[in-house]
C-alpha positions as CSV (number, residue, x, y, z in Angstrom):
1,X,-5.2,-10.8,-7.4
2,X,-7.0,-11.5,-3.6
3,X,-4.7,-11.6,-0.5
4,X,-5.4,-12.3,2.8
5,X,-3.8,-9.8,5.5
6,X,-2.9,-10.3,8.8
7,X,-2.4,-7.2,11.4
8,X,0.2,-8.5,13.9
9,X,-0.8,-5.8,16.2
10,X,-2.5,-6.6,19.4
11,X,-5.7,-7.1,18.9
12,X,-5.0,-9.2,15.9
13,X,-6.8,-8.6,12.4
14,X,-7.2,-10.7,9.4
15,X,-8.6,-8.7,5.7
16,X,-9.3,-10.2,2.7
17,X,-8.8,-8.0,0.0
18,X,-8.8,-8.8,-3.9
19,X,-8.1,-6.5,-7.1
20,X,-6.5,-2.9,-7.2
21,X,-6.7,-2.9,-3.0
22,X,-4.9,-6.2,-2.9
23,X,-2.2,-4.7,-5.7
24,X,-1.6,-1.8,-3.3
25,X,-1.6,-3.6,-0.2
26,X,1.0,-6.1,-1.6
27,X,2.7,-3.0,-3.2
28,X,3.2,-1.6,-0.4
29,X,3.7,-4.5,2.2
30,X,6.5,-5.4,-0.6
31,X,8.1,-2.0,-0.4
32,X,9.0,-1.9,2.9
33,X,10.2,0.7,5.2
34,X,11.3,2.5,1.5
35,X,7.6,2.8,1.0
36,X,5.7,3.5,-3.0
37,X,6.4,6.9,-4.4
38,X,3.6,7.4,-6.7
39,X,6.2,8.8,-9.0
40,X,8.3,5.7,-8.9
41,X,4.9,3.3,-9.3
42,X,2.4,5.1,-11.0
43,X,-1.1,3.5,-10.9
44,X,-4.4,5.2,-11.3
45,X,-6.1,5.8,-7.9
46,X,-3.6,5.4,-5.2
47,X,-4.6,7.8,-3.2
48,X,-8.1,6.6,-3.3
49,X,-7.2,2.8,-2.8
50,X,-4.8,4.2,0.5
51,X,-8.0,5.9,1.8
52,X,-10.3,2.7,1.6
53,X,-7.1,0.7,3.3
54,X,-7.2,3.6,6.0
55,X,-10.8,2.9,6.3
56,X,-10.5,-0.7,6.7
57,X,-8.0,0.0,9.8
58,X,-4.7,-0.9,8.1
59,X,-2.5,2.2,9.3
60,X,-0.3,3.9,6.2
61,X,1.7,6.9,6.7
62,X,2.3,9.8,3.8
63,X,5.2,12.0,3.3
64,X,5.3,14.2,0.4
65,X,8.4,14.8,-1.8
66,X,9.6,17.0,-4.1
67,X,10.5,16.1,-7.4
68,X,12.3,18.0,-10.4
69,X,12.0,18.6,-14.3
70,X,9.8,19.6,-16.7
71,X,7.1,19.6,-14.2
72,X,8.0,20.2,-10.9
73,X,6.0,19.9,-7.6
74,X,5.3,17.3,-5.1
75,X,4.5,13.6,-5.1
76,X,3.8,11.1,-2.0
77,X,5.1,8.4,-0.7
78,X,3.1,5.9,1.3
79,X,4.5,3.5,3.6
80,X,2.8,0.8,5.7
81,X,3.0,2.1,9.5
82,X,1.9,-1.4,11.0
83,X,3.4,-4.9,11.0
84,X,1.4,-7.4,8.3
85,X,1.6,-10.8,7.1
86,X,-0.1,-11.4,3.4
87,X,-0.4,-14.5,2.1
88,X,-1.9,-15.0,-1.8
89,X,-5.2,-16.6,-2.1
90,X,-5.5,-18.1,-5.0
91,X,-2.4,-16.3,-6.8
92,X,0.9,-15.0,-6.8
93,X,1.3,-11.0,-5.5
94,X,3.7,-10.0,-7.9
95,X,5.6,-6.5,-8.4
């Protein structure tokens, strides 16, 4: 997956992401205000992908949420903290 991401803030900036980083960015964008919880949408290295996106200037908030079950604890929920526009480059962006 290869996508083009444009930050809709001043100054505007455009990035291209592919592979897992593109997938993670697309998932965050599609999740909107609900965000992406690692427990609901498990994928390898969510935290690493979020870190790499932040390094490139994408603003992402993290909220820790408790969960119950056989192994109670906490999981992260990530939300975009900026407005973005995403365009698929050569393939569809899917959930």
